[in-house]
SEBA-256456 format. One record per atom (N, C-alpha, C): x, y, z; residue number from 1; chain; atom name; residue in three letters. Coordinates in Angstrom, 3 decimals, padded with zeros to 6 digits. Layout:
<rs>
          u          v          w   pos   unit   site   code
          X          Y          Z   NUM      A     CA    ala
...
</rs>
This chain:
<rs>
          u          v          w   pos   unit   site   code
   -030.857   -007.640   -005.911     1      A      N    met
   -031.069   -006.502   -005.033     1      A     CA    met
   -031.289   -005.241   -005.872     1      A      C    met
   -032.384   -004.528   -005.561     2      A      N    asn
   -032.656   -003.294   -006.279     2      A     CA    asn
   -031.816   -002.158   -005.724     2      A      C    asn
   -031.104   -001.479   -006.632     3      A      N    glu
   -030.272   -000.374   -006.199     3      A     CA    glu
   -031.149    000.853   -005.943     3      A      C    glu
   -030.783    001.636   -004.929     4      A      N    gln
   -031.512    002.860   -004.636     4      A     CA    gln
   -030.537    003.921   -004.159     4      A      C    gln
   -030.888    005.176   -004.463     5      A      N    ile
   -030.070    006.282   -003.973     5      A     CA    ile
   -030.445    006.529   -002.521     5      A      C    ile
   -029.483    006.361   -001.655     6      A      N    val
   -029.727    006.465   -000.223     6      A     CA    val
   -029.490    007.877    000.284     6      A      C    val
   -028.420    008.518   -000.172     7      A      N    ala
   -028.102    009.835    000.373     7      A     CA    ala
   -027.177    010.603   -000.559     7      A      C    ala
   -027.208    011.924   -000.412     8      A      N    asp
   -026.254    012.810   -001.069     8      A     CA    asp
   -025.335    013.355    000.014     8      A      C    asp
   -024.033    013.161   -000.151     9      A      N    leu
   -023.089    013.536    000.894     9      A     CA    leu
   -022.015    014.474    000.350     9      A      C    leu
   -021.656    015.433    001.164    10      A      N    lys
   -020.599    016.378    000.810    10      A     CA    lys
   -019.278    015.927    001.415    10      A      C    lys
   -018.265    015.813    000.564    11      A      N    val
   -016.913    015.440    000.975    11      A     CA    val
   -015.978    016.583    000.585    11      A      C    val
   -015.183    017.079    001.523    12      A      N    ile
   -014.267    018.163    001.179    12      A     CA    ile
   -012.821    017.710    001.335    12      A      C    ile
   -011.984    018.148    000.405    13      A      N    leu
   -010.547    017.912    000.473    13      A     CA    leu
   -009.891    019.219    000.893    13      A      C    leu
   -009.080    019.145    001.936    14      A      N    ile
   -008.480    020.332    002.533    14      A     CA    ile
   -006.969    020.139    002.626    14      A      C    ile
   -006.234    021.212    002.376    15      A      N    gly
   -004.785    021.161    002.497    15      A     CA    gly
   -004.152    022.341    001.805    15      A      C    gly
   -002.860    022.493    001.993    16      A      N    asn
   -002.138    023.616    001.398    16      A     CA    asn
   -002.169    023.567   -000.122    16      A      C    asn
   -001.857    024.672   -000.728    17      A      N    ser
   -001.795    024.766   -002.186    17      A     CA    ser
   -000.720    023.834   -002.738    17      A      C    ser
   -001.056    023.150   -003.837    18      A      N    gly
   -000.080    022.319   -004.528    18      A     CA    gly
    000.057    020.898   -004.037    18      A      C    gly
   -000.784    020.468   -003.096    19      A      N    val
   -000.645    019.107   -002.572    19      A     CA    val
   -001.310    018.065   -003.468    19      A      C    val
   -002.130    018.521   -004.431    20      A      N    gly
   -002.732    017.580   -005.380    20      A     CA    gly
   -004.198    017.295   -005.167    20      A      C    gly
   -004.902    018.165   -004.458    21      A      N    lys
   -006.335    017.933   -004.195    21      A     CA    lys
   -007.130    017.855   -005.495    21      A      C    lys
   -006.866    018.785   -006.397    22      A      N    thr
   -007.615    018.833   -007.660    22      A     CA    thr
   -007.411    017.560   -008.467    22      A      C    thr
   -006.183    017.094   -008.562    23      A      N    asn
   -005.905    015.877   -009.329    23      A     CA    asn
   -006.507    014.645   -008.676    23      A      C    asn
   -006.520    014.581   -007.359    24      A      N    leu
   -007.151    013.444   -006.681    24      A     CA    leu
   -008.634    013.371   -007.019    24      A      C    leu
   -009.287    014.526   -007.043    25      A      N    ile
   -010.700    014.549   -007.410    25      A     CA    ile
   -010.878    014.198   -008.875    25      A      C    ile
   -010.027    014.742   -009.720    26      A      N    asn
   -010.126    014.463   -011.159    26      A     CA    asn
   -010.047    012.974   -011.461    26      A      C    asn
   -009.043    012.316   -010.910    27      A      N    ile
   -008.838    010.892   -011.258    27      A     CA    ile
   -009.875    009.982   -010.601    27      A      C    ile
   -010.501    010.457   -009.538    28      A      N    ser
   -011.515    009.627   -008.880    28      A     CA    ser
   -012.898    009.808   -009.491    28      A      C    ser
   -013.049    010.798   -010.379    29      A      N    thr
   -014.343    011.050   -011.019    29      A     CA    thr
   -014.270    010.881   -012.536    29      A      C    thr
   -013.301    010.099   -012.989    30      A      N    gly
   -013.227    009.781   -014.410    30      A     CA    gly
   -012.363    010.704   -015.231    30      A      C    gly
   -011.725    011.677   -014.596    31      A      N    gly
   -010.843    012.578   -015.323    31      A     CA    gly
   -009.430    012.043   -015.414    31      A      C    gly
   -008.521    012.884   -015.874    32      A      N    glu
   -007.141    012.479   -016.049    32      A     CA    glu
   -006.216    013.305   -015.169    32      A      C    glu
   -005.073    012.720   -014.845    33      A      N    phe
   -004.055    013.427   -014.081    33      A     CA    phe
   -003.431    014.513   -014.949    33      A      C    phe
   -003.268    015.695   -014.388    34      A      N    asn
   -002.684    016.822   -015.106    34      A     CA    asn
   -001.421    017.274   -014.382    34      A      C    asn
   -000.267    017.026   -015.002    35      A      N    glu
    001.020    017.351   -014.386    35      A     CA    glu
    001.161    018.838   -014.112    35      A      C    glu
    000.491    019.668   -014.927    36      A      N    thr
    000.642    021.116   -014.803    36      A     CA    thr
   -000.615    021.776   -014.233    36      A      C    thr
   -001.391    021.011   -013.455    37      A      N    glu
   -002.616    021.536   -012.856    37      A     CA    glu
   -002.299    022.762   -011.999    37      A      C    glu
   -003.008    023.857   -012.238    38      A      N    lys
   -002.780    025.084   -011.479    38      A     CA    lys
   -003.496    025.017   -010.135    38      A      C    lys
   -002.961    025.737   -009.160    39      A      N    ser
   -003.579    025.791   -007.843    39      A     CA    ser
   -004.957    026.436   -007.938    39      A      C    ser
   -005.910    025.884   -007.196    40      A      N    ser
   -007.279    026.391   -007.228    40      A     CA    ser
   -007.365    027.769   -006.584    40      A      C    ser
   -008.113    028.658   -007.220    41      A      N    thr
   -008.340    029.995   -006.658    41      A     CA    thr
   -009.797    030.174   -006.251    41      A      C    thr
   -010.595    029.145   -006.440    42      A      N    thr
   -011.980    029.145   -005.973    42      A     CA    thr
   -012.379    027.710   -005.684    42      A      C    thr
   -013.321    027.530   -004.779    43      A      N    ala
   -013.781    026.176   -004.482    43      A     CA    ala
   -014.637    025.662   -005.637    43      A      C    ala
   -014.552    024.366   -005.885    44      A      N    ser
   -015.368    023.742   -006.922    44      A     CA    ser
   -015.679    022.321   -006.471    44      A      C    ser
   -016.587    021.669   -007.174    45      A      N    tyr
   -016.931    020.309   -006.778    45      A     CA    tyr
   -017.186    019.448   -008.008    45      A      C    tyr
   -017.011    018.143   -007.804    46      A      N    ser
   -017.312    017.151   -008.835    46      A     CA    ser
   -018.168    016.064   -008.213    46      A      C    ser
   -018.962    015.399   -009.051    47      A      N    lys
   -019.884    014.375   -008.576    47      A     CA    lys
   -019.308    012.966   -008.761    47      A      C    lys
   -019.574    012.113   -007.788    48      A      N    lys
   -019.198    010.704   -007.915    48      A     CA    lys
   -020.234    009.846   -007.209    48      A      C    lys
   -020.663    008.769   -007.878    49      A      N    gln
   -021.565    007.811   -007.258    49      A     CA    gln
   -020.765    006.614   -006.759    49      A      C    gln
   -021.125    006.130   -005.574    50      A      N    met
   -020.498    004.930   -005.032    50      A     CA    met
   -021.579    003.957   -004.610    50      A      C    met
   -021.383    002.686   -004.951    51      A      N    asn
   -022.326    001.621   -004.636    51      A     CA    asn
   -021.806    000.834   -003.444    51      A      C    asn
   -022.531    000.904   -002.348    52      A      N    ile
   -022.169    000.152   -001.148    52      A     CA    ile
   -023.276   -000.844   -000.846    52      A      C    ile
   -023.009   -002.104   -001.138    53      A      N    asp
   -023.975   -003.177   -000.883    53      A     CA    asp
   -025.326   -002.906   -001.534    53      A      C    asp
   -025.311   -002.383   -002.762    54      A      N    gly
   -026.541   -002.157   -003.501    54      A     CA    gly
   -027.187   -000.809   -003.259    54      A      C    gly
   -026.641   -000.031   -002.324    55      A      N    asp
   -027.151    001.317   -002.056    55      A     CA    asp
   -026.248    002.334   -002.741    55      A      C    asp
   -026.863    003.303   -003.400    56      A      N    ile
   -026.114    004.310   -004.145    56      A     CA    ile
   -025.974    005.587   -003.321    56      A      C    ile
   -024.742    006.031   -003.208    57      A      N    tyr
   -024.452    007.290   -002.510    57      A     CA    tyr
   -023.900    008.289   -003.522    57      A      C    tyr
   -024.545    009.436   -003.596    58      A      N    asn
   -024.062    010.519   -004.447    58      A     CA    asn
   -023.105    011.397   -003.643    58      A      C    asn
   -021.847    011.392   -004.031    59      A      N    leu
   -020.849    012.194   -003.339    59      A     CA    leu
   -020.562    013.465   -004.127    59      A      C    leu
   -020.536    014.584   -003.433    60      A      N    ser
   -020.041    015.827   -004.009    60      A     CA    ser
   -018.652    016.053   -003.437    60      A      C    ser
   -017.629    015.927   -004.292    61      A      N    leu
   -016.242    016.067   -003.845    61      A     CA    leu
   -015.810    017.516   -004.054    61      A      C    leu
   -015.586    018.220   -002.973    62      A      N    trp
   -015.268    019.648   -003.025    62      A     CA    trp
   -013.765    019.879   -002.944    62      A      C    trp
   -013.288    020.663   -003.873    63      A      N    asp
   -011.880    021.047   -003.961    63      A     CA    asp
   -011.747    022.452   -003.372    63      A      C    asp
   -011.190    022.552   -002.172    64      A      N    thr
   -011.121    023.846   -001.493    64      A     CA    thr
   -009.821    024.582   -001.814    64      A      C    thr
   -009.807    025.851   -001.487    65      A      N    ile
   -008.672    026.718   -001.799    65      A     CA    ile
   -007.564    026.521   -000.777    65      A      C    ile
   -006.333    026.311   -001.254    66      A      N    gly
   -005.228    026.087   -000.331    66      A     CA    gly
   -004.256    027.235   -000.236    66      A      C    gly
   -004.360    028.221   -001.116    67      A      N    gln
   -003.429    029.335   -001.090    67      A     CA    gln
   -003.609    030.166    000.173    67      A      C    gln
   -002.492    030.519    000.802    68      A      N    glu
   -002.528    031.212    002.088    68      A     CA    glu
   -003.357    032.491    002.025    68      A      C    glu
   -003.188    033.275    000.973    69      A      N    lys
   -003.879    034.564    000.900    69      A     CA    lys
   -005.380    034.418    000.645    69      A      C    lys
   -005.808    033.202    000.248    70      A      N    leu
   -007.220    032.981   -000.061    70      A     CA    leu
   -007.877    031.961    000.860    70      A      C    leu
   -007.106    031.366    001.749    71      A      N    arg
   -007.629    030.234    002.504    71      A     CA    arg
   -008.816    030.596    003.393    71      A      C    arg
   -008.943    031.882    003.768    72      A      N    his
   -010.107    032.276    004.567    72      A     CA    his
   -011.410    032.012    003.825    72      A      C    his
   -011.320    031.961    002.478    73      A      N    leu
   -012.513    031.679    001.682    73      A     CA    leu
   -012.923    030.218    001.785    73      A      C    leu
   -011.954    029.333    002.042    74      A      N    ser
   -012.263    027.904    002.111    74      A     CA    ser
   -013.280    027.606    003.196    74      A      C    ser
   -013.190    028.339    004.318    75      A      N    lys
   -014.089    028.067    005.435    75      A     CA    lys
   -015.546    028.297    005.063    75      A      C    lys
   -015.780    029.095    004.026    76      A      N    leu
   -017.151    029.333    003.577    76      A     CA    leu
   -017.778    028.052    003.041    76      A      C    leu
   -016.938    027.099    002.620    77      A      N    phe
   -017.444    025.891    001.981    77      A     CA    phe
   -017.391    024.668    002.903    77      A      C    phe
   -017.051    024.880    004.178    78      A      N    phe
   -016.999    023.768    005.129    78      A     CA    phe
   -018.387    023.252    005.490    78      A      C    phe
   -019.382    024.145    005.542    79      A      N    lys
   -020.697    023.794    006.085    79      A     CA    lys
   -021.320    022.609    005.348    79      A      C    lys
   -022.044    021.806    006.118    80      A      N    asn
   -022.765    020.628    005.621    80      A     CA    asn
   -021.855    019.486    005.179    80      A      C    asn
   -020.553    019.596    005.416    81      A      N    ser
   -019.642    018.506    005.035    81      A     CA    ser
   -019.824    017.325    005.979    81      A      C    ser
   -019.804    016.129    005.417    82      A      N    lys
   -019.950    014.905    006.202    82      A     CA    lys
   -018.635    014.138    006.333    82      A      C    lys
   -017.767    014.326    005.349    83      A      N    ile
   -016.459    013.665    005.362    83      A     CA    ile
   -015.410    014.703    004.987    83      A      C    ile
   -014.327    014.765    005.753    84      A      N    val
   -013.233    015.697    005.490    84      A     CA    val
   -011.951    014.908    005.262    84      A      C    val
   -011.264    015.210    004.146    85      A      N    ile
   -009.987    014.557    003.858    85      A     CA    ile
   -008.894    015.616    003.864    85      A      C    ile
   -007.962    015.490    004.799    86      A      N    phe
   -006.826    016.395    004.899    86      A     CA    phe
   -005.705    015.840    004.016    86      A      C    phe
   -005.231    016.658    003.083    87      A      N    val
   -004.240    016.192    002.111    87      A     CA    val
   -002.925    016.950    002.292    87      A      C    val
   -001.820    016.213    002.291    88      A      N    tyr
   -000.495    016.841    002.297    88      A     CA    tyr
    000.380    016.165    001.253    88      A      C    tyr
    001.470    016.816    000.919    89      A      N    asp
    002.430    016.328   -000.068    89      A     CA    asp
    003.590    015.697    000.690    89      A      C    asp
    003.835    014.407    000.494    90      A      N    ile
    004.873    013.728    001.269    90      A     CA    ile
    006.269    014.273    000.982    90      A      C    ile
    006.428    015.026   -000.103    91      A      N    thr
    007.740    015.581   -000.443    91      A     CA    thr
    007.914    017.016    000.076    91      A      C    thr
    006.892    017.538    000.750    92      A      N    gln
    006.942    018.906    001.257    92      A     CA    gln
    006.517    018.912    002.724    92      A      C    gln
    007.500    018.931    003.614    93      A      N    lys
    007.226    018.864    005.053    93      A     CA    lys
    006.272    019.966    005.505    93      A      C    lys
    006.410    021.147    004.905    94      A      N    ala
    005.580    022.280    005.323    94      A     CA    ala
    004.090    022.006    005.126    94      A      C    ala
    003.743    021.241    004.091    95      A      N    thr
    002.322    020.955    003.848    95      A     CA    thr
    001.770    020.020    004.921    95      A      C    thr
    002.635    019.163    005.455    96      A      N    phe
    002.234    018.281    006.544    96      A     CA    phe
    002.091    019.065    007.836    96      A      C    phe
    003.046    019.955    008.075    97      A      N    glu
    003.008    020.764    009.290    97      A     CA    glu
    001.797    021.692    009.300    97      A      C    glu
    001.293    022.020    008.111    98      A      N    gly
    000.132    022.901    008.019    98      A     CA    gly
   -001.188    022.218    008.310    98      A      C    gly
   -001.190    020.892    008.394    99      A      N    leu
   -002.448    020.173    008.590    99      A     CA    leu
   -003.148    020.547    009.881    99      A      C    leu
   -002.375    020.777    010.942   100      A      N    asn
   -003.023    021.035    012.220   100      A     CA    asn
   -003.808    022.338    012.213   100      A      C    asn
   -003.318    023.337    011.474   101      A      N    thr
   -004.066    024.585    011.347   101      A     CA    thr
   -005.389    024.333    010.636   101      A      C    thr
   -005.323    023.530    009.552   102      A      N    trp
   -006.551    023.176    008.832   102      A     CA    trp
   -007.500    022.408    009.747   102      A      C    trp
   -006.952    021.493    010.534   103      A      N    tyr
   -007.781    020.700    011.431   103      A     CA    tyr
   -008.491    021.582    012.456   103      A      C    tyr
   -007.766    022.541    013.021   104      A      N    glu
   -008.371    023.428    014.014   104      A     CA    glu
   -009.494    024.249    013.395   104      A      C    glu
   -009.325    024.672    012.133   105      A      N    glu
   -010.372    025.439    011.460   105      A     CA    glu
   -011.598    024.572    011.203   105      A      C    glu
   -011.367    023.324    010.797   106      A      N    val
   -012.480    022.398    010.573   106      A     CA    val
   -013.203    022.107    011.886   106      A      C    val
   -012.437    021.891    012.941   107      A      N    lys
   -013.039    021.599    014.243   107      A     CA    lys
   -013.900    022.761    014.719   107      A      C    lys
   -013.431    023.980    014.470   108      A      N    gln
   -014.186    025.169    014.870   108      A     CA    gln
   -015.500    025.280    014.104   108      A      C    gln
   -015.472    024.918    012.821   109      A      N    glu
   -016.660    025.056    011.981   109      A     CA    glu
   -017.605    023.860    012.077   109      A      C    glu
   -017.044    022.653    012.186   110      A      N    leu
   -017.856    021.436    012.078   110      A     CA    leu
   -017.855    020.578    013.337   110      A      C    leu
   -016.989    020.896    014.293   111      A      N    gly
   -016.869    020.056    015.472   111      A     CA    gly
   -015.954    018.868    015.198   111      A      C    gly
   -015.780    018.041    016.193   112      A      N    glu
   -014.884    016.891    016.053   112      A     CA    glu
   -015.615    015.625    015.619   112      A      C    glu
   -016.937    015.637    015.756   113      A      N    asp
   -017.720    014.442    015.478   113      A     CA    asp
   -018.034    014.344    013.988   113      A      C    asp
   -017.006    014.156    013.175   114      A      N    ile
   -017.145    014.091    011.726   114      A     CA    ile
   -016.168    013.039    011.211   114      A      C    ile
   -016.487    012.440    010.082   115      A      N    ile
   -015.601    011.424    009.516   115      A     CA    ile
   -014.388    012.115    008.891   115      A      C    ile
   -013.194    011.671    009.266   116      A      N    lys
   -011.968    012.326    008.817   116      A     CA    lys
   -010.996    011.319    008.210   116      A      C    lys
   -010.272    011.800    007.198   117      A      N    gly
   -009.206    011.016    006.596   117      A     CA    gly
   -007.989    011.896    006.394   117      A      C    gly
   -006.810    011.293    006.407   118      A      N    val
   -005.557    011.998    006.113   118      A     CA    val
   -004.887    011.278    004.951   118      A      C    val
   -004.622    012.015    003.872   119      A      N    ala
   -004.009    011.427    002.681   119      A     CA    ala
   -002.630    012.039    002.446   119      A      C    ala
   -001.617    011.189    002.486   120      A      N    gly
   -000.265    011.620    002.144   120      A     CA    gly
   -000.077    011.424    000.648   120      A      C    gly
   -000.230    012.487   -000.127   121      A      N    asn
   -000.249    012.380   -001.584   121      A     CA    asn
    001.159    012.451   -002.202   121      A      C    asn
    001.225    012.089   -003.476   122      A      N    lys
    002.448    012.059   -004.284   122      A     CA    lys
    003.393    010.941   -003.847   122      A      C    lys
    002.791    009.789   -003.530   123      A      N    gln
    003.568    008.624   -003.134   123      A     CA    gln
    004.526    008.181   -004.235   123      A      C    gln
    004.187    008.519   -005.490   124      A      N    asp
    005.060    008.151   -006.601   124      A     CA    asp
    006.415    008.848   -006.522   124      A      C    asp
    006.512    009.904   -005.718   125      A      N    leu
    007.775    010.640   -005.549   125      A     CA    leu
    008.444    010.251   -004.232   125      A      C    leu
    008.306    008.976   -003.843   126      A      N    phe
    008.802    008.515   -002.544   126      A     CA    phe
    010.299    008.754   -002.355   126      A      C    phe
    011.044    008.821   -003.463   127      A      N    met
    012.484    009.039   -003.344   127      A     CA    met
    012.825    010.429   -002.820   127      A      C    met
    011.834    011.335   -002.854   128      A      N    his
    012.029    012.695   -002.333   128      A     CA    his
    011.231    012.922   -001.046   128      A      C    his
    010.850    011.854   -000.407   129      A      N    glu
    009.996    011.919    000.777   129      A     CA    glu
    010.619    012.754    001.902   129      A      C    glu
    009.808    013.642    002.456   130      A      N    glu
    010.200    014.419    003.628   130      A     CA    glu
    009.356    014.071    004.849   130      A      C    glu
    008.257    013.355    004.603   131      A      N    val
    007.363    012.955    005.697   131      A     CA    val
    007.222    011.437    005.674   131      A      C    val
    007.857    010.724    006.593   132      A      N    pro
    007.742    009.266    006.631   132      A     CA    pro
    006.292    008.819    006.839   132      A      C    pro
    005.961    007.680    006.275   133      A      N    glu
    004.599    007.146    006.404   133      A     CA    glu
    004.174    007.044    007.863   133      A      C    glu
    005.084    006.617    008.719   134      A      N    glu
    004.760    006.434    010.132   134      A     CA    glu
    004.343    007.758    010.783   134      A      C    glu
    004.958    008.846    010.340   135      A      N    glu
    004.634    010.152    010.905   135      A     CA    glu
    003.222    010.583    010.488   135      A      C    glu
    002.892    010.325    009.221   136      A      N    gly
    001.554    010.647    008.749   136      A     CA    gly
    000.495    009.825    009.463   136      A      C    gly
    000.771    008.527    009.626   137      A      N    ala
   -000.179    007.641    010.290   137      A     CA    ala
   -000.373    008.034    011.751   137      A      C    ala
    000.707    008.451    012.400   138      A      N    lys
    000.629    008.850    013.807   138      A     CA    lys
   -000.226    010.106    013.961   138      A      C    lys
   -000.060    011.057    013.035   139      A      N    tyr
   -000.868    012.272    013.111   139      A     CA    tyr
   -002.346    011.944    012.901   139      A      C    tyr
   -002.633    011.100    011.909   140      A      N    ala
   -004.019    010.716    011.647   140      A     CA    ala
   -004.651    010.087    012.886   140      A      C    ala
   -003.907    009.232    013.547   141      A      N    glu
   -004.417    008.588    014.761   141      A     CA    glu
   -004.713    009.622    015.841   141      A      C    glu
   -003.882    010.677    015.906   142      A      N    ser
   -004.047    011.691    016.953   142      A     CA    ser
   -005.326    012.505    016.787   142      A      C    ser
   -005.853    012.586    015.567   143      A      N    ile
   -007.099    013.329    015.343   143      A     CA    ile
   -008.260    012.382    015.012   143      A      C    ile
   -008.049    011.098    015.288   144      A      N    asn
   -009.084    010.084    015.074   144      A     CA    asn
   -009.507    010.017    013.606   144      A      C    asn
   -008.514    009.948    012.725   145      A      N    ala
   -008.770    009.911    011.281   145      A     CA    ala
   -008.152    008.649    010.680   145      A      C    ala
   -008.707    008.202    009.565   146      A      N    lys
   -008.108    007.120    008.792   146      A     CA    lys
   -006.923    007.691    007.999   146      A      C    lys
   -005.970    006.835    007.668   147      A      N    phe
   -004.770    007.296    006.956   147      A     CA    phe
   -004.500    006.427    005.735   147      A      C    phe
   -003.996    007.094    004.676   148      A      N    arg
   -003.552    006.356    003.494   148      A     CA    arg
   -002.573    007.204    002.695   148      A      C    arg
   -001.543    006.535    002.166   149      A      N    leu
   -000.683    007.174    001.184   149      A     CA    leu
   -001.381    007.078   -000.166   149      A      C    leu
   -001.321    008.153   -000.958   150      A      N    thr
   -002.013    008.176   -002.241   150      A     CA    thr
   -001.098    008.724   -003.331   150      A      C    thr
   -001.507    008.476   -004.558   151      A      N    ser
   -000.811    009.046   -005.709   151      A     CA    ser
   -001.840    009.338   -006.787   151      A      C    ser
   -002.085    010.624   -007.014   152      A      N    ala
   -003.021    010.993   -008.071   152      A     CA    ala
   -002.469    010.597   -009.433   152      A      C    ala
   -001.142    010.486   -009.535   153      A      N    lys
   -000.516    010.209   -010.821   153      A     CA    lys
   -000.639    008.758   -011.248   153      A      C    lys
   -000.433    007.830   -010.342   154      A      N    asn
   -000.414    006.427   -010.767   154      A     CA    asn
   -001.185    005.460   -009.874   154      A      C    asn
   -002.019    005.977   -008.972   155      A      N    asp
   -002.803    005.073   -008.138   155      A     CA    asp
   -004.165    005.679   -007.816   155      A      C    asp
   -004.892    006.017   -008.875   156      A      N    gly
   -006.223    006.574   -008.688   156      A     CA    gly
   -007.148    005.630   -007.957   156      A      C    gly
   -007.001    004.339   -008.223   157      A      N    glu
   -007.856    003.339   -007.582   157      A     CA    glu
   -007.646    003.331   -006.076   157      A      C    glu
   -006.408    003.618   -005.668   158      A      N    gly
   -006.111    003.652   -004.241   158      A     CA    gly
   -006.892    004.748   -003.527   158      A      C    gly
   -007.006    005.913   -004.155   159      A      N    phe
   -007.765    006.997   -003.533   159      A     CA    phe
   -009.256    006.680   -003.533   159      A      C    phe
   -009.743    006.047   -004.588   160      A      N    ile
   -011.154    005.649   -004.634   160      A     CA    ile
   -011.448    004.660   -003.503   160      A      C    ile
   -010.533    003.735   -003.271   161      A      N    asn
   -010.699    002.789   -002.168   161      A     CA    asn
   -010.724    003.503   -000.816   161      A      C    asn
   -009.929    004.560   -000.715   162      A      N    phe
   -009.902    005.347    000.523   162      A     CA    phe
   -011.249    006.050    000.725   162      A      C    phe
   -011.800    006.603   -000.360   163      A      N    leu
   -013.133    007.208   -000.287   163      A     CA    leu
   -014.171    006.197    000.182   163      A      C    leu
   -014.083    004.998   -000.359   164      A      N    glu
   -015.031    003.945    000.016   164      A     CA    glu
   -014.899    003.587    001.494   164      A      C    glu
   -013.659    003.531    001.972   165      A      N    leu
   -013.423    003.235    003.385   165      A     CA    leu
   -014.064    004.286    004.281   165      A      C    leu
   -013.883    005.553    003.928   166      A      N    leu
   -014.448    006.644    004.724   166      A     CA    leu
   -015.967    006.669    004.635   166      A      C    leu
   -016.508    006.354    003.458   167      A      N    leu
   -017.957    006.306    003.294   167      A     CA    leu
   -018.549    005.187    004.152   167      A      C    leu
   -017.908    004.049    004.173   168      A      N    lys
   -018.395    002.942    004.997   168      A     CA    lys
   -018.357    003.310    006.480   168      A      C    lys
   -017.342    004.064    006.883   169      A      N    glu
   -017.283    004.520    008.278   169      A     CA    glu
   -018.460    005.444    008.573   169      A      C    glu
   -018.778    006.319    007.609   170      A      N    tyr
   -019.929    007.208    007.778   170      A     CA    tyr
   -021.215    006.396    007.918   170      A      C    tyr
   -021.380    005.381    007.065   171      A      N    ile
   -022.583    004.549    007.098   171      A     CA    ile
   -022.691    003.817    008.428   171      A      C    ile
   -021.587    003.257    008.893   172      A      N    asn
   -021.595    002.527    010.166   172      A     CA    asn
   -021.966    003.445    011.327   172      A      C    asn
   -021.592    004.694    011.214   173      A      N    lys
   -021.853    005.641    012.295   173      A     CA    lys
   -023.246    006.237    012.228   173      A      C    lys
   -023.745    006.461    011.012   174      A      N    asn
   -025.005    007.192    010.841   174      A     CA    asn
   -026.154    006.365    010.290   174      A      C    asn
   -025.865    005.155    009.826   175      A      N    gly
   -026.915    004.334    009.257   175      A     CA    gly
   -027.193    004.694    007.806   175      A      C    gly
   -028.157    003.992    007.192   176      A      N    lys
   -028.437    004.164    005.769   176      A     CA    lys
   -029.695    004.987    005.494   176      A      C    lys
   -030.370    005.414    006.546   177      A      N    lys
   -031.616    006.139    006.346   177      A     CA    lys
   -031.370    007.433    005.575   177      A      C    lys
   -032.138    007.687    004.525   178      A      N    pro
   -031.950    008.921    003.740   178      A     CA    pro
   -032.045    010.173    004.607   178      A      C    pro
   -031.104    011.067    004.400   179      A      N    lys
   -031.093    012.334    005.140   179      A     CA    lys
   -031.650    013.422    004.209   179      A      C    lys
   -032.982    013.553    004.182   180      A      N    ile
   -033.626    014.469    003.251   180      A     CA    ile
   -033.163    015.909    003.478   180      A      C    ile
   -033.092    016.333    004.734   181      A      N    asn
   -032.672    017.705    005.024   181      A     CA    asn
   -031.250    017.960    004.545   181      A      C    asn
   -030.365    016.973    004.740   182      A      N    asp
   -028.983    017.111    004.278   182      A     CA    asp
   -028.949    017.236    002.766   182      A      C    asp
   -029.799    016.462    002.099   183      A      N    arg
   -029.821    016.492    000.642   183      A     CA    arg
   -030.275    017.866    000.142   183      A      C    arg
   -031.307    018.407    000.771   184      A      N    leu
   -031.802    019.719    000.369   184      A     CA    leu
   -030.756    020.805    000.616   184      A      C    leu
   -030.054    020.723    001.752   185      A      N    lys
   -029.008    021.697    002.062   185      A     CA    lys
   -027.909    021.657    001.009   185      A      C    lys
   -027.514    020.439    000.609   186      A      N    leu
   -026.431    020.292   -000.361   186      A     CA    leu
   -026.848    020.813   -001.730   186      A      C    leu
   -028.058    020.475   -002.149   187      A      N    val
   -028.561    020.955   -003.437   187      A     CA    val
   -028.624    022.483   -003.446   187      A      C    val
   -029.123    023.070   -002.361   188      A      N    asn
   -029.221    024.531   -002.279   188      A     CA    asn
   -027.846    025.177   -002.309   188      A      C    asn
   -026.888    024.567   -001.610   189      A      N    glu
   -025.538    025.132   -001.571   189      A     CA    glu
   -024.889    025.096   -002.950   189      A      C    glu
   -025.065    023.990   -003.671   190      A      N    glu
   -024.494    023.872   -005.011   190      A     CA    glu
   -025.148    024.872   -005.956   190      A      C    glu
   -026.459    025.080   -005.781   191      A      N    his
   -027.175    026.048   -006.611   191      A     CA    his
   -026.655    027.461   -006.344   191      A      C    his
   -026.448    027.788   -005.080   192      A      N    glu
   -025.921    029.104   -004.720   192      A     CA    glu
   -024.531    029.316   -005.295   192      A      C    glu
   -023.716    028.269   -005.280   193      A      N    met
   -022.365    028.392   -005.784   193      A     CA    met
   -022.367    028.642   -007.282   193      A      C    met
   -023.234    027.948   -008.024   194      A      N    lys
   -023.329    028.154   -009.467   194      A     CA    lys
   -023.765    029.572   -009.780   194      A      C    lys
   -024.708    030.101   -008.992   195      A      N    asn
   -025.158    031.472   -009.216   195      A     CA    asn
   -024.057    032.471   -008.948   195      A      C    asn
   -023.257    032.195   -007.903   196      A      N    thr
   -022.155    033.098   -007.579   196      A     CA    thr
   -021.128    033.126   -008.683   196      A      C    thr
   -020.792    031.945   -009.235   197      A      N    lys
   -019.826    031.884   -010.324   197      A     CA    lys
   -020.348    032.578   -011.558   197      A      C    lys
   -021.659    032.399   -011.819   198      A      N    ser
   -022.242    033.010   -013.007   198      A     CA    ser
   -022.190    034.527   -012.934   198      A      C    ser
   -022.493    035.079   -011.753   199      A      N    lys
   -022.488    036.524   -011.566   199      A     CA    lys
   -021.094    037.107   -011.641   199      A      C    lys
   -020.096    036.306   -011.149   200      A      N    ser
   -018.725    036.815   -011.111   200      A     CA    ser
   -017.984    036.592   -012.403   200      A      C    ser
   -018.573    035.760   -013.290   201      A      N    gly
   -017.912    035.443   -014.552   201      A     CA    gly
   -016.841    034.379   -014.404   201      A      C    gly
   -016.819    033.743   -013.220   202      A      N    cys
   -015.816    032.704   -012.994   202      A     CA    cys
   -016.205    031.446   -013.746   202      A      C    cys
   -015.199    030.710   -014.263   203      A      N    cys
   -015.512    029.494   -015.000   203      A     CA    cys
   -015.058    028.279   -014.226   203      A      C    cys
</rs>
């Protein structure tokens, strides 16, 4: 079977500051887990290719801002997203309770007809758990999202499998036909973001 690039898709990770969004993206794109990773103060993205039955999908994984004083900026990067992953820290109840606010903001910007996932991160710290798995799964079901416990520290493959699950759901819902307009929108958005960082001196 000849492999072909079928589509370029934007995936955004959303959640409060410190839940591990940056590390989840790092370990799923060939990087390493960083115990002292600082909270993001600007949105950024990394590229990942996934092969589904011989078709290549280029994913842009966007790391959005979770800090309360900056979170209004995150909504600027919601547009054109095809898959949204809501991330919380299982050892911090407040990050789980904050998911519904994030969900309402996503629904306002993108509508409800979008592929959604809920990731309960830092599973390796289960001994300090404040959010039982059943509670996370129940919330995911309430917003029609897939659910998985993840650990950026010691189960990078698990998060990659979760990405694959969500991508397959997108394919089943939308088909494999290349979305040229979506691809152009994503390329233009990434180009605009690079120009903005260059002008601001942000690295």
